[in-house]
C-alpha positions in Angstrom: 141.3 113.5 98.2 138.0 112.9 101.1 134.6 114.3 100.7 131.4 113.9 103.3 128.2 115.2 102.5 124.7 115.4 104.9 121.8 115.7 104.4 118.8 117.0 107.1 115.3 116.9 106.4 112.0 116.5 105.2 111.8 114.5 102.3 107.8 114.1 100.5 107.2 111.2 97.8 104.4 109.1 96.3 104.6 105.7 96.9 103.1 102.7 96.3 101.7 100.5 98.9 104.2 97.0 98.9 101.7 94.5 100.7 97.9 95.7 99.2 99.0 98.6 96.2 97.4 101.2 97.2 98.8 104.8 96.5 100.8 107.0 98.7 102.1 109.6 100.1 105.4 109.4 102.2 106.7 112.2 104.4 110.7 111.1 105.7 111.9 113.2 107.8 116.5 111.9 106.8 119.8 111.8 107.8 122.1 111.7 105.3 125.3 110.8 104.7 127.2 110.1 102.4 132.0 109.0 102.2 134.5 109.2 99.5 137.7 108.6 100.0 140.3 108.4 96.1 143.3 107.9 96.2 145.2 109.6 92.7 148.4 107.6 92.6 146.7 104.3 93.0 143.7 104.7 91.8 142.0 103.4 95.2 138.3 104.3 96.3 136.4 103.9 99.2 132.8 105.0 99.3 129.9 105.1 102.1 126.7 106.0 102.0 124.1 106.0 104.9 120.9 106.9 105.1 118.3 106.9 108.0 115.0 108.0 107.6 111.8 108.3 110.0 108.8 108.4 108.0 104.7 108.6 108.3 102.6 107.4 105.4 99.6 108.5 104.6 97.5 106.4 102.0 93.1 106.7 102.2 91.7 104.8 105.1 95.5 104.3 106.6 98.0 106.4 108.3 101.3 104.0 109.2 104.6 105.2 110.7 108.1 104.0 110.7 112.2 103.4 110.4 114.3 102.8 107.7 118.1 102.5 107.2 120.0 101.5 104.1 123.8 101.8 104.1 125.8 101.1 100.7 129.8 101.2 100.9 132.0 100.6 97.2 135.2 99.6 97.3 138.0 100.2 94.5 141.8 99.7 93.7 143.4 97.9 90.5 143.1 94.3 91.3 139.3 93.9 92.5 135.8 95.7 93.5 133.3 94.6 95.4 130.2 96.4 97.3 127.4 96.1 99.4 124.4 97.3 100.3 122.0 96.7 103.5 118.5 98.4 104.0 115.9 97.4 106.5 112.7 99.3 107.4 109.5 98.4 109.8 106.4 100.6 110.0 103.4 100.0 112.1 99.6 101.7 110.7 96.9 102.9 112.5 94.8 99.5 111.8 97.7 97.5 113.6 98.9 96.5 110.5 102.4 96.4 109.5 105.5 96.1 107.3 109.1 94.6 107.8 112.0 95.4 105.0 115.0 93.6 105.0 117.7 93.3 101.8 121.0 92.6 101.9 123.0 93.1 98.1 126.5 92.1 97.6 129.1 92.1 94.3 132.6 91.4 93.3 134.4 92.0 90.9 138.4 90.6 90.1 141.0 92.0 88.0 139.4 90.6 84.5 135.7 92.2 86.2 134.6 89.0 85.7 131.7 89.2 87.8 132.7 86.2 91.3 130.1 86.9 93.8 126.7 88.4 93.4 123.3 88.7 95.5 120.3 90.2 95.5 118.0 88.7 98.9 115.3 90.9 99.6 112.2 90.1 102.5 109.3 91.9 102.7 106.7 90.6 105.5 103.5 92.3 105.8 101.3 91.4 108.6 
């Protein structure tokens, strides 16, 4: 069985500037694709999720624009499972300031559901 879902649209939500803590409002034009393939006879599954956003962040004294891409995948079968998450974004403020974000996370489980690999490496640079 395979399913694919698409979302294309605008999302607006409250946020906090990660560099100075100021409240902000984000408006993102998003393209999202979620895809899943499931094999009922074997219990295997493969799932992917990709989101790409162009966004504007408005604070009291600053407006920033940028781009962000996020990807997630999950693979499962009776022997093991693993998942990986990556996300990267960059914005430039009206005052020339920049914010760059990157994150990579992964886990692997063996047959006994023992965690054999696990890490999460986020990075945020304010400039």
